[in-house]
C-alpha positions, 0 to 999 in steps of 0.5 A: 333236851336229851342227848344219847351219846354213842361211841364215835368212830375211833379211827381206821380199823378200830371197831371195838374197845374195852371199858377200863374206867367210868368216871361218871354216875347218874346224877352228875353234872358234867362240863363239855369235854369232860372225860366220861369214860376211858376205853382201851382199843387195839391201838391205845387207851382213849378217854371219851369226853362229854359232847356237851354240858348237862347232867348224866341221866343214865350210864349204859356201859360198865367197866370191863364191858367190850363195846363197839362203835356206835353203841349207846354210852350215856344219856345226858340231860341238856345243861339248861334243864333240870337233871335227874337228881333235881327232879327227885328232890322237886316232885312237884316239878316232875308232875307238871313236866309229866302233864303232857305225858298223862294227856297222851296216855288218856288219849291212848286209853280212849282208843283202847276203850273201843276194844277193851271194856274195862281199861281203868284209865284213872289207875294207870294215870296215878300209877304213872305219876308215882313212877311205877312202870305201866307194865306192872298192870298188864291187860292180860295175865297169861304167865304160863304161855309166856314162861313156856315160850321162854323156855322153848326159846332157851332150849332153841338157843342152846341147840344152836351155835352161838350167833349174834347180830353184834359184830364179833369182837376181833382184831383186824389180823384175826378177821383176815385169818378167818377169811383165809380159813373160810370161817364165818367169824360171827359163829365163833365164841371168843375165849378172851375177855368180853368174848374176844376171838383169838387166832386159837379160837378160829383154828379150833373152829376151822374146817377139819376140827369143827365146832366140837373141837372148839368146845373141848378147848378147856382140855388143852389147858395145863392139868390142875390138881386142886381147884382155886377158891371161889373169886380167886385168880390163883390156880395150881398146876402139878409143880405149884401155885400159879396166878392167872392174869388176863392180857390187857388190850394193848398187850394182846394187840402187841402179841397179835401184831408181833406174831403176824410181823414174825411171818416176814423173814427177818434179818438184823444188821449190826453196826456202831457209829462214832458219835463223839463229835455229834454228842458235843453238838448235842450238848451245845444246842440242848438249852436252845431246843429246851427254850422251844419246849423240847428235849434234844436227844439222840432219838430226835437227831436220828429221826431227821437222819432216817427221814433223809436216808429213806429218800435215798433208799426208798425200798426201806420206806415201803411195804409188801403186798404179797396177795397182789405181788406188789411193792408199795413205795410210800411218798411220805415219811412218817416215823414211829418211836417206840415208847415204854408205858406202864401199859406196854409198848406204844409207838407214837408216829411223828408225821412228815419228819422230812419237812421239820427241823430237829428242833420241831422234831424234839418238841413233838417227840417230847409231847407225844411221848408224854401223852402216850405215858399219860393215856392221852395219846389219840388213835391217829397219833398211832397210825400211818408210820412207814419206819420205826425207831426203838431206843433202849439206850436209857435202859442199857444193853449193847445190841438187840434184834428189833422185831418189824412193826408190820406192814413196815419193812424195817426198824432201827434199834438203838442201844446205850452209847459207851466210851471205847478205845478206837484205833485212829492214826496209829493210836487208840483214842477214847471215842463215844460209840453208838450201837445200832441194829437194823432189822429188815424184811428180806423179801424186799431188802437184800443184805447189801442194801441193808449194809449201805443204808446203815453205813449211810446213817452212820456216816451222817451221824459221824459227819453232821455236815453230810445231812444238809449236804445230801439229805 
């Protein structure tokens, strides 16, 4: 049996992906769930597993291709049958297997005898057995009309705007911008890898500029003094040599999302939490959590604190629908945690944080972070967040202003804790202080609410009994 394996549905709003690795070739035997190729989507890099055991008959995509959901990826021969490599080694078997096809061809030629005086069926049967395509013996030889027709088609296509039946490769934010500008996105040629369409492409095409402005886009690039050598990525501007490197899909998505998120009016509230006593408890229970398979970190503790704070301050667990003039309050508590990877920043989402204890959160956070760094994370594990935590304490620094993870309305930044002198009861004492940065969407959250929220979080960290008491 032959299996034509197509790209499955990858999740909400995921329509295309870039092939960043092909692991099989025609003739390879694969096991069920063995990775066939790796694609990078708007969310993450994903390995596509084999749906069944068998032998790869044909690979229909190449590294660097942009593919869409439903596109044919590979053709697999059932594992119980002989693969392509075996067929080449055993031509006798192939002849036997093709007998039914030869009989079918003979029947077709009998029908053709009624309209064709010289079909020469024997030569065609022989040709097929020798693996020569039937098209090599055309019934009529009219190369001139065919060539003319192809030339006319080519000329006609050159005069038209590039239109494709395929769905234009673009992110959801770009598609939304196209609707706002009144642009038919399938008419726009993308300047990104694989023809991917950016906001710049849309604005150049938008009414008032038109397609001609879009075609003049190269004139907007930095002035070049010398052209690069063929095959080189190096380039030159008037100050010296430069190197052009295409953005990865994750980096492009990060840029697009942050640009979209920055449209919301950001405000950042800064404060510090005294975690001296909490750090003692963390060290005391580290081994117990490690036995469960997790790592007890300040992030996993703050996950539980934030989930409780969101119940007290529901406007921080919401999103803004400006188009309809509505506020969407979320009744679930899914918190994303930013993870630094070699492909850029990914944000795995821990679902239903309010229903899990700190040990379970520690185990899940460890697993998701590892999957994100090893390119094993699934699309579903990157979606559905209502609040985000970004911890840069392991890298250093004091404060930073995190950017909202749209459509969320708040994000908490955590920096490195330091021992500082704190004036307590008439004396300075060494205390472990944790810097916190809360960025929020000022359309929904007022400054006073932000201060109350952050102070609630700080008090929960400084007085651990507050969490079970009020959370």
